[in-house]
C-alpha positions as CSV (number, residue, x, y, z in Angstrom):
1,M,2.9,-1.6,28.5
2,T,3.8,-0.8,24.8
3,P,3.8,3.0,24.3
4,K,1.2,4.4,21.9
5,P,2.4,5.8,18.6
6,G,3.8,9.3,19.2
7,E,3.8,8.9,22.9
8,G,6.7,10.9,24.5
9,T,7.1,13.1,21.5
10,P,7.3,16.8,22.4
11,E,4.2,18.8,21.7
12,A,6.2,21.2,19.6
13,I,7.0,18.4,17.2
14,H,3.4,17.3,17.2
15,K,2.3,20.8,16.2
16,I,4.8,21.0,13.3
17,V,3.8,17.5,12.1
18,R,0.1,18.3,12.2
19,E,0.7,21.2,9.8
20,M,1.9,18.9,7.0
21,P,-0.5,17.5,4.4
22,R,-2.9,15.0,5.7
23,P,-3.5,11.7,3.7
24,E,-6.6,13.1,1.9
25,E,-4.7,16.3,0.9
26,L,-1.7,14.4,-0.1
27,F,-3.8,12.1,-2.4
28,R,-5.6,15.1,-3.9
29,L,-2.4,16.9,-4.7
30,C,-1.0,13.8,-6.4
31,I,-4.1,13.3,-8.6
32,E,-3.9,17.0,-9.5
33,K,-0.2,17.1,-10.2
34,L,-0.3,14.0,-12.4
35,G,-3.4,15.0,-14.3
36,Y,-5.1,11.7,-13.6
37,A,-8.6,13.0,-13.1
38,S,-8.9,13.5,-16.9
39,K,-7.8,10.0,-17.9
40,D,-10.3,7.4,-18.8
41,S,-10.9,3.9,-17.5
42,Q,-9.1,2.2,-20.4
43,W,-5.9,4.1,-19.8
44,F,-5.8,3.0,-16.2
45,R,-6.5,-0.6,-17.1
46,E,-3.5,-0.5,-19.5
47,H,-1.2,1.4,-17.1
48,F,-2.2,0.2,-13.6
49,T,1.3,-0.4,-12.5
50,E,2.6,2.8,-14.0
51,A,-0.1,4.8,-12.4
52,L,0.3,3.3,-8.9
53,T,4.1,3.8,-9.1
54,A,3.7,7.4,-10.2
55,L,1.2,8.1,-7.4
56,M,3.5,6.6,-4.8
57,G,6.5,8.5,-6.1
58,E,4.6,11.8,-6.3
59,G,3.3,11.4,-2.8
60,A,6.7,10.7,-1.4
61,Q,8.1,13.8,-3.2
62,I,5.4,16.0,-1.8
63,L,5.8,14.7,1.7
64,R,9.6,15.0,1.6
65,G,9.2,18.6,0.5
66,A,6.9,19.3,3.5
67,Q,9.3,17.6,5.9
68,K,12.2,19.6,4.6
69,K,10.3,22.8,5.6
70,A,9.3,21.2,8.9
71,R,13.0,20.3,9.7
72,R,14.0,23.9,9.3
73,E,11.3,24.8,11.8
74,V,12.5,22.2,14.3
75,V,16.1,23.5,13.9
76,E,15.0,27.1,14.5
77,L,13.1,26.1,17.6
78,A,16.0,24.0,18.9
79,K,18.3,27.0,18.7
80,T,16.3,28.6,21.5
81,L,17.0,25.7,23.9
82,D,20.0,24.6,25.9
83,E,22.4,22.0,24.5
84,D,20.7,18.9,25.9
85,A,17.2,20.0,25.0
86,H,18.5,21.1,21.6
87,F,19.7,17.6,20.6
88,E,16.7,15.9,22.2
89,L,14.3,18.0,20.1
90,I,16.2,17.4,16.9
91,G,16.2,13.6,17.6
92,A,12.5,13.6,18.4
93,G,11.8,15.4,15.2
94,E,13.7,13.0,13.1
95,K,12.0,10.0,14.7
96,S,8.6,11.6,14.2
97,F,9.4,12.4,10.5
98,R,10.5,8.8,9.8
99,N,7.4,7.3,11.4
100,Q,5.2,9.8,9.6
101,M,6.8,8.9,6.2
102,M,6.2,5.2,6.8
103,K,2.7,5.5,8.0
104,R,1.6,8.1,5.4
105,A,3.1,6.0,2.6
106,G,1.0,2.9,3.7
107,V,-2.2,4.9,3.9
108,H,-1.4,6.7,0.6
109,M,-1.0,3.3,-1.1
110,E,-4.3,2.1,0.2
111,K,-6.1,5.3,-1.1
112,C,-4.3,5.2,-4.5
113,S,-5.1,1.5,-5.0
114,A,-8.8,1.8,-4.1
115,W,-9.1,4.8,-6.4
116,L,-7.3,3.0,-9.3
117,L,-9.5,-0.1,-8.9
118,T,-12.6,2.1,-9.1
119,R,-11.2,4.0,-12.2
120,C,-10.6,0.6,-13.8
121,G,-14.2,-0.3,-13.3
122,I,-13.5,-2.8,-10.5
123,P,-16.0,-2.7,-7.7
124,N,-14.3,-2.8,-4.3
125,E,-14.8,-2.1,-0.6
126,D,-12.7,-1.6,2.5
127,G,-12.1,-5.1,3.8
128,Q,-11.2,-4.3,7.4
129,K,-14.7,-4.6,8.7
130,A,-14.9,-8.2,7.7
131,T,-11.4,-9.5,7.7
132,G,-9.8,-7.3,10.4
133,R,-7.1,-5.8,8.2
134,S,-7.4,-6.4,4.5
135,D,-7.0,-3.3,2.3
136,R,-9.7,-4.1,-0.3
137,V,-12.3,-6.8,-1.0
138,C,-13.7,-7.2,-4.6
139,P,-16.5,-6.8,-5.5
140,N,-17.8,-6.2,-1.9
141,L,-18.1,-7.6,1.6
142,Q,-21.5,-9.2,1.0
143,V,-20.2,-11.4,-1.8
144,Y,-17.1,-12.1,0.3
145,Q,-19.3,-13.4,3.1
146,D,-21.9,-15.2,1.0
147,N,-19.9,-16.5,-2.0
148,P,-16.2,-16.2,-1.1
149,E,-15.2,-18.1,-4.2
150,R,-16.4,-15.2,-6.3
151,S,-14.5,-12.6,-4.3
152,V,-10.9,-11.4,-4.1
153,V,-9.1,-10.2,-1.0
154,L,-6.3,-7.7,-1.8
155,E,-3.4,-6.5,0.3
156,F,-1.2,-3.7,-1.0
157,K,2.3,-3.3,0.6
158,R,5.1,-1.0,-0.5
159,T,7.7,-3.5,0.6
160,V,7.4,-7.2,1.3
161,R,10.3,-8.4,3.4
162,E,8.9,-9.8,6.7
163,R,5.5,-8.0,6.2
164,W,4.1,-10.8,4.0
165,K,3.8,-12.8,7.2
166,E,1.0,-10.5,8.3
167,V,-0.9,-11.6,5.2
168,R,-0.2,-15.3,6.0
169,D,-1.5,-14.8,9.5
170,E,-4.7,-13.3,8.1
171,I,-5.2,-16.3,5.9
172,S,-4.9,-18.6,8.8
173,R,-7.6,-16.6,10.6
174,A,-10.0,-16.0,7.7
175,G,-9.4,-19.1,5.7
176,H,-9.4,-17.1,2.5
177,S,-6.7,-16.8,-0.1
178,V,-5.1,-13.4,-0.4
179,W,-3.5,-11.6,-3.3
180,L,-0.6,-9.5,-2.2
181,I,0.3,-6.6,-4.5
182,T,3.7,-4.8,-4.1
183,L,5.9,-2.4,-5.9
184,D,9.0,-3.8,-4.1
185,D,12.0,-4.3,-6.4
186,Y,14.0,-6.4,-3.9
187,I,12.3,-9.8,-4.1
188,A,14.3,-13.0,-4.3
189,D,13.1,-16.4,-5.5
190,S,13.5,-17.8,-2.0
191,L,11.0,-15.3,-0.7
192,V,8.5,-16.1,-3.5
193,E,8.8,-19.7,-2.5
194,Q,7.9,-18.9,1.1
195,I,5.0,-16.6,0.1
196,A,3.6,-19.3,-2.2
197,E,3.7,-21.9,0.6
198,G,1.6,-19.5,2.6
199,N,-1.2,-19.7,0.0
200,I,-0.6,-16.1,-1.1
201,V,-0.7,-15.0,-4.7
202,L,2.0,-12.4,-5.2
203,Y,1.6,-9.7,-7.8
204,V,4.7,-7.7,-8.8
205,S,5.7,-5.4,-11.6
206,Q,6.5,-7.0,-15.0
207,E,10.2,-6.1,-14.6
208,V,10.4,-8.0,-11.3
209,F,8.3,-10.8,-12.7
210,T,10.7,-11.5,-15.5
211,K,13.6,-11.8,-13.0
212,L,12.0,-14.5,-10.9
213,T,11.7,-18.2,-11.6
214,Q,10.1,-19.8,-8.5
215,R,6.5,-20.8,-8.0
216,R,5.1,-19.2,-11.2
217,G,1.6,-20.5,-10.3
218,K,1.5,-18.2,-7.3
219,L,3.5,-15.4,-8.9
220,R,1.8,-12.9,-11.3
221,S,2.7,-9.8,-13.2
222,M,0.6,-6.8,-12.1
223,N,-0.2,-6.3,-15.7
224,F,-2.8,-9.0,-15.3
225,L,-4.3,-7.9,-12.0
226,I,-7.4,-6.2,-13.4
227,E,-8.1,-9.1,-15.7
228,D,-7.6,-11.7,-13.0
229,I,-10.0,-9.9,-10.6
230,E,-12.6,-9.7,-13.3
231,H,-12.2,-13.4,-14.0
232,V,-13.0,-14.2,-10.3
233,I,-15.9,-11.9,-9.7
234,S,-17.6,-12.6,-13.0
235,S,-20.9,-14.5,-12.4
236,R,-19.9,-16.9,-15.2
237,Q,-17.0,-18.3,-13.3
238,T,-17.0,-20.8,-10.4
239,S,-13.4,-20.7,-9.4
240,F,-10.0,-19.3,-10.5
241,S,-6.4,-20.1,-9.6
242,P,-3.9,-17.6,-11.0
243,S,-1.3,-19.3,-13.1
244,A,1.9,-17.9,-14.7
245,A,1.5,-14.9,-17.0
246,Q,2.6,-15.4,-20.5
């Protein structure tokens, strides 16, 4: 049987980890630190990629600071143990911190993306209830179910690598095209080709977009994300297939 996340981790480590900022607190701290609550919709529409990148970077910095403090606590606790238990606790702590960083980053990106879409005036809803895993559905689940051609299914991933296959598998289940948004800088043309063959529209930063040449019909600059979503969900439109950004 596959162990549950955190199973086998010493309770002392769990206690230290629980004291670090939760996702909601992490998100609030980022908005406050960056001063985003005072910016208007137009600013976010013009700086969507910049804002998402800044929120992710700030979140990682805050969490790293909290983990640095937590590591010191683990070390102090380990000093009270015998040699074997000492190194076992240190190892368990590092594993827990790595897992926490990855999980918190994923949740943080989902929260930031949903908040930014709303600030840009894009109606959106958690897609998991209908699709099983999608981060957001625009404009809402009702339209997704009744008029799927007027809806957009969005997945936000920090890195692509092999994780894009999760999106491909979702398409095979739901039969709905998915737009994959990523801040990943390490994307090769060969990967773009594979993603396009999976009926996935890939949105990347403008810097990454200019470096890639394959499947431009399924590759878009994130600079056009808000405009593209509006094109689809507008009642005046019947269909939309993203093409290369100019």
